[in-house]
N, C-alpha and C positions, 0 to 999 in steps of 0.2 A: 536513591534517585528521587528527584523532585519533579513535579509537573513543569513543563517547559513553557515560558511565557510566549504567547503568539504575537509576533510583531508584524502586523499587516498594514499595507497602505490602503486597504479597502475601508470604506466607511459604511457602517450598517445602516440600511434604509428600511424600506418596507420589506417584510418577510413574506415570501411566497408560500402558499400552502398547497399540499398535494392530497388529493382525495382518491379513493379507491378506483373510481371510474376513469381516472386520467391515464395517459400513456406516457412514454418516454419523450424527451425532447427531440427536435427535428434531426439531430445527428444520428439517431437510430432509425432504421428504415421504417419501422412500424409505429413511429412516434407521432404524438399529437401534443400540442401545448396543454399543460395542465390548467384546469379552471382554478380560479383564485377566490375562494370564499372571503367574505369580509373578515379581516383579522379580529381576534378577540382583544380586549384592552390589554395593554402591556402591564406586566407586574413591575417589580423593582429593577428588572434587567434593562429596561428601555427598549427591548426587542419585543415584537409582537408574538404572543404565545397562542398557538392554534387551539381550537376547542376539540373535544372528543365528540363522537357521534353516539348517542345513547343506543343501546341494544347491539352494538358492534364490538368486535375485538379491536382495540385502538392501539396503533403502533406509531411511534415517533422516532425520528432520527435527528441527531444534533451534528451539524456539519461545520467543519473548521473554515471552509471557503464557500464560494458561491456554488450553487447546484449545477451550474453549467461551466465549470472551470476548465473543462477538457481534460480532467485528470482524476485525482483521488475523490473529491466530493461528488463529481458527476457519476463516478462508478457506484458510489453508495446511493445516490439519488435514484439511479436506475434499478438498484437492488430493491429499494423501497417500492418503486413502481411495480416491480415484479411481484412483491408480496401482495399488493392490492389486487393484482390480477389473478394470482394463483391460489390464494387462501380465501375461502368463502367467508362472507360476512365480516370483512376486515376493512377498517378505515385507517389510512396511513397519512402522516403529515411530517413536516420537517421544519427546523429552524436553521438558517444558514448564517455564515460569517460570525460564528460564536467564538470569541477569544478564549484561549485556555486560561485557567485560574478561577478567580472569584466569580467572574461573570458567567462562566460555564456552569458553576455550581448553582447559581441562581436560576439559570435557564432550565437545568435538569430538574431542580426542585419545583419550578413552576409547572413543568410538564407533568410531573408526578401529582401535583395538587389538582391539576385539571382532570386527572383520572386515567391517563394513558396506562394501558396494561403492560406494554413492552416498550422499553426505551433503549435504542442503540446510540451509543456515544462513540464518535468515530475519529478521535485523535488521541495520541499518546498522553498529552497533557490534561485530558479529561479524567484520567484514571482515579486520582484521589477524590475528586469531586463526585464522581459516579458512586464510588464506594461509600462516601459520607451520606449521600442522599438515599442510597439503598437501605441503609440502616434505619432511616426514618420511615420508610414505606415498605415494610416487610411483605406485603401482599401483592406487590408489583415486581416485575422482573426488569433488571438493568443489565445490559450486555455492553461491555467496553471493548472496543476494537483496538488491539495492540496492548502493550503494557504487560504486566506480570502479576496482577493481584486478583483475588477472588475471595468471597466469603463462603463459597460452596453452598449457598442458600438461594439468594435472589440476586446476587451480584456476580456475574460471570465474566471471564476473560475470553476473547475470541480473536483469533488471527489465523493466517494461513502461511504455507511454506513458499512465499514469494522468492526465497533464496533458490528454489528449483529453477524458476523462470529467469532469474538474474544470471544463474550459472549458464543456462543455454544462451542467453543474450551475450554473455562474455565469450562463449565459444564462437558464436556468429561474428562478433566484432573482431576477435583475434584472427579469424580466417579472412575477413575482409581486409584488415590492416596488412596482414602478411602478403596477400595477393597483390596489394597495391604498393608494396615496398615500404610500408610505414610500420612504426613500432610504438608510437606514443598515443595513448588514449587518455580520456579525462572523465572525472566523476564529480557531479554536482551533489554534494551531501547536505542534508538539511541541518539537523541538530546532532550534537555529539552523544548519541545514545546507542546502546547495543544493536538495535535494529539497523541503524545506518552503517555500522561497521560490518554487521553480518551480511547485509546485501552487497556492500562494496566488496567484501572479501569473496563472496560467492561469484560475483562477476569476475574478479581477478583470477580466481581458480579456473574458471571456464576459459578466460582469455589466454592463460598460460598453457592450457591444454592444446589449443590450436596454434598459438604463437608464443613459443617459449621465450622469445626475446622481447616481447612486448612489455611496456611499463604503463602504470596508471597514476596520473596526477589527480589531486583532489582539491576542490574548493568548498569550504564550509560557508553556507549562506544564512544559517540561523533563522529560517522561515520555512513554512510548508508551502505557502502560496504567495508569491510576489512576482508578477510577470516582469517587472523592471529589473529586479535583482537577479532573477533566473536568466534573463537575457544577458545581463552584464557578466554573470559567471560563465555562461557559454562563450561569450566573446573572449573572456580572459583565458579560458582553457585553450580555445582555438589559437589565440594569439601566442600562447606559450608553446605551441607546436603540436597540440593534440589533433589527431586526424579524425577520431570518433569520440563523441561526448555522450555519456548517458546520465540520467538524472534520477534523484530520489525525491524530487519535488513535483509539483502539481501540473505545471503548464508544459506544452510541447516546445519550450524555448530552444533546446538543443537542435531539434530538427528544423525549426524555423530559421535559426541563425545559419545552420548548415546549408539550407536551401538558398538563402540569400548569398552565401559565399560561392556555392556551386561546386566546390571541390572538397567538401568535408561531408561527414555523416553524423546524424544525431540519432539517439535512441530515446524514445519517449517512455512514459510509464503510466500505470494505473488504469486507464480507460481504453477500451478496445478501439474507439474512434480517434485516438490521439495521433496515430501514425498515418497522416493523410497527405504528406508531401513526398515528392520523389526522393529527396535526400534523407528520408527517415528509413533507417536500416531495419528496425523492428521495434516492438513495444511489449514488454512484460505487462500483463494486465489482470485485473480482478473481474470476476463475475459474481457479485455478492448476492444476487437474487436467489439462487438455489439454496445458499446457506441461510439467508434471512428467512426464507419461506419455511425451511425445515425447522428452524428454531421457533418461529411463530406458531406453527402447527403443533409442535411439541409442547409449548407453553399452554396452548389451548387444551390439548389432550392430557396435560399434566404428566407427560412422559419425558420432558426435557429438564435435566438438572444442571443449573449453571455451575460452572467450574472452569477448568482449563480446557478450552475447546480449540484445538489447533489442527486445521485441516490440511491435507496434502493434495498433490495434483490429481489423485484419483477421485477427488470429490467433484471434479468438473468445474470448479470455481476459479481455476487459474489458467492463464493462457499466455502464449508467446505469438505475437501477431505475425502472420504470414505462413505459419506452420500448422494451425489448427484446422479441423475439418471444415471444408467449405471455403477456406481462404486460399488466395494465390500468393506465391512467393513475392516478396517486395522486390523492387528493381535492384536493390543492393544485394539481394540473396541469389538472384537468378544465375549469376556467373561464378559463384563460389565453387571451389574444387568439389567435384561430385562426392569424393570419399569423405570429405569433412562435413558436407551438408548431410550426407547419409548418417554419419556418426551422431550429429545433432538430432536427426529424426529418430534414430534408434533409441537414444537416451530418453527423448520425449515420450516415445511409445512405452518404454518401461515405466516412466513416471506416471503416465495415465493409467497403467495397470497396477500401480502400487508396488512395483518391483524395484524402483529406484526412488528413495525418499530424501528428505532434507538431511537425514543423518548420513546418507551416502555421499551427498555433496561435501560434507565435512568429515570424511573418513581419512584417517592418517595413512601415510605420513604427510603432514602439512608443515611447511616451514614459514616463519614470519619473514618480514622484509629485512631482518638483521641476520638471517641465516640460522636462527634457532628453531629446533623442532618444537612446535606448539601442540601438535597432536601426533603421538607416535604411531608407527605402523601397527595395524591390527586393532586400533582404537577408533572410536567415533565420539563426536561430541553429543551430549544429551540435550534435552530441551532446556534444562537449567543453564547449561553452558551457552546455548544460542541466545538466550534472553537477557543475560546479566553480565555486568562488570564484576570483577572479583571484589569481595569473596562471595557475592550473592546475597539474597535476602535471608533473614533469620529463618532457619529450618529448611532452607532451599539452597544450600551451598552449591557452588559450581566448581568443577575440577579443572577444566581447561579455560572456561570463561571467554567472553567475547571482548577481549581488550588486547588486540594485536592486529597488525596489518599483514596481509598475505604477501608472499614473495612477489615482487614486481611492483608493489605500490610504493610510490616515491613521496610519501608524506609522513609526518610525525603523528603520533597518537594524540588525540585531543585530551584536554584535561577532563578528568572524571567529575 
């Protein structure tokens, strides 16, 4: 698998810098706008590279989209804010709108040359670039979010079991659709990588648990963040008959389009604040702060060893909006059948206790959309299966592998 080129309509301009004293953006209740120190001179990237603060532990994040995208990058931005607040004597900064590929490698290298102690790179297509730069700077730590590579030294792989929350979102969506006499749902998928099949399949498995007759249509958009394209994909799925659309991309487009139509539902993703309109059914989301702070403190204490770090729901870093502590049911959840809503809550409670994991989501028997058994009864997919197309990386072969669509998905497999 190769890094995926980022095709964005955004134009990189001045890059905002985040300092430890700043707080989250206004979408979070305790937020304040970050101060913006004068940017350091740009290196070869054409983007502004922030400076380190002498005498502090310096942490940087590389973001694929804008820090206030209402989705993936905003969730990481707020995770960095949390590190600055929770880990003493820490300075944090970020560079946003960094394309995958050669420019990402230049940005990561520039941050390393500046002297950042810990660098988080937050898109699948940054994987090889991060690994290459890590080899050049063995005394600094590089953590790549998503992907499947590590050198088990200073270059680590980090991700979490979002398939858990997508599974629950599928259960909620299936229950809503069945209640309203609907059977067709839709999925906005980004790039044809195992992660997107994994999350789509998790949703489909949950959907069929509460609505055995429901089907799932798919639109590939080949971008992580493009508001225009995401809106068009939402419109396309709704026009094709989908009653509920969920997304693997960054913006709240499905909910916004559903809100405009008034008789549809959308499911947003990534950021806790993304589910803000009445026709948003729920949002699987990340809380990166706890994980980032744990890693930063571990690097400072020399107790954290980079490797394959894959956290589950019991970490407290994953959520499903409307069902977490302190949250109210969304309007679309309030009148769901009590027994089905309770089933979702019970499984969530088990997830939060570590009693129901990502491997339980993908426990057999599982059929693909052609009726074939892809995971037999009594078997579970392993991490290598969840992360890879067949046959898997050298020395990390997968047995069941993530190259199939679950029963109910009305789409062909993408080309590998």
